[in-house]
C-alpha positions in Angstrom: 69.7 -242.2 -271.2 68.5 -244.2 -267.3 72.4 -244.3 -266.3 71.8 -240.3 -266.4 68.6 -240.9 -264.4 69.9 -242.8 -261.7 72.5 -240.0 -261.6 70.1 -237.5 -261.4 68.1 -239.5 -258.8 71.2 -239.8 -257.0 72.2 -236.3 -256.9 68.7 -235.5 -255.7 68.9 -238.3 -252.9 72.7 -236.5 -252.0 71.4 -233.2 -251.7 67.9 -234.6 -249.9 70.3 -236.3 -247.3 72.3 -233.1 -246.8 69.4 -230.7 -246.3 68.6 -233.3 -243.8 71.4 -233.5 -242.1 71.5 -229.5 -242.3 68.0 -229.5 -240.8 69.0 -231.5 -238.3 72.0 -229.4 -237.2 69.6 -226.5 -237.0 67.3 -228.6 -234.8 69.6 -229.2 -232.5 71.2 -225.7 -232.2 67.5 -224.7 -231.4 66.6 -226.9 -229.0 70.3 -226.6 -227.6 68.9 -223.1 -227.6 65.8 -223.0 -225.6 67.2 -225.4 -223.2 69.6 -222.1 -222.2 67.2 -219.9 -222.5 64.9 -222.1 -220.3 67.4 -222.9 -217.6 68.5 -218.6 -217.6 64.4 -218.3 -216.7 64.4 -220.5 -214.2 67.5 -219.3 -212.5 66.1 -215.8 -213.1 62.3 -217.0 -211.1 63.8 -218.7 -208.3 66.4 -215.7 -207.7 63.4 -213.2 -207.5 61.8 -215.9 -205.2 64.4 -215.4 -203.1 64.9 -212.0 -202.7 60.9 -211.7 -202.4 61.5 -214.5 -199.6 64.4 -212.5 -197.8 62.1 -209.5 -198.2 59.0 -211.3 -196.6 61.6 -212.3 -193.8 63.1 -208.9 -193.2 59.5 -207.3 -193.0 58.6 -209.9 -190.5 62.1 -209.7 -188.1 61.2 -205.5 -188.4 57.5 -206.2 -187.3 58.3 -208.7 -184.6 61.5 -206.4 -183.2 58.6 -203.6 -183.3 56.3 -205.2 -181.4 58.7 -206.6 -179.3 59.9 -202.8 -177.9 56.3 -202.1 -177.4 55.8 -204.8 -175.3 58.8 -203.9 -173.4 57.8 -199.8 -173.1 54.5 -201.3 -172.0 55.9 -203.8 -169.2 58.5 -200.8 -168.3 55.6 -198.4 -167.6 53.2 -201.3 -165.9 56.6 -201.9 -163.6 57.2 -198.0 -162.6 53.4 -198.0 -162.1 53.4 -201.2 -159.8 56.8 -199.7 -158.0 54.7 -196.3 -157.2 52.0 -197.9 -155.8 54.0 -200.5 -153.8 55.7 -197.1 -152.3 52.8 -195.7 -151.4 51.4 -198.6 -149.8 54.7 -198.8 -147.5 54.2 -195.3 -146.7 50.7 -195.5 -145.6 51.3 -199.4 -143.4 54.1 -197.1 -142.2 51.8 -194.5 -140.6 49.1 -197.5 -139.8 51.8 -199.3 -137.8 52.8 -195.7 -135.8 49.1 -194.9 -135.6 48.8 -198.5 -133.9 52.3 -198.2 -131.7 51.4 -194.7 -130.6 47.9 -195.3 -129.3 
């Protein structure tokens, strides 16, 4: 009877050890999958952040190009006005010089 009890205890212990081993394997598998998912999410977040930064850089570049074109056009208009003003002064100065010579 004691041998039977000892046998049942050993079987129960063996079954418990098997359940513990199985639980450890399942826990390891769960941890592995959680790590894989975390790594994938990390890569996804980094990719999204990189895309966002690239979009912002492109927008800033386009805005800078547009501003440069506006400044260039304004400079060209100013240069044209100065050129016209200078040419009108040359004509006036030439008339003044001719008038002074003829006097």
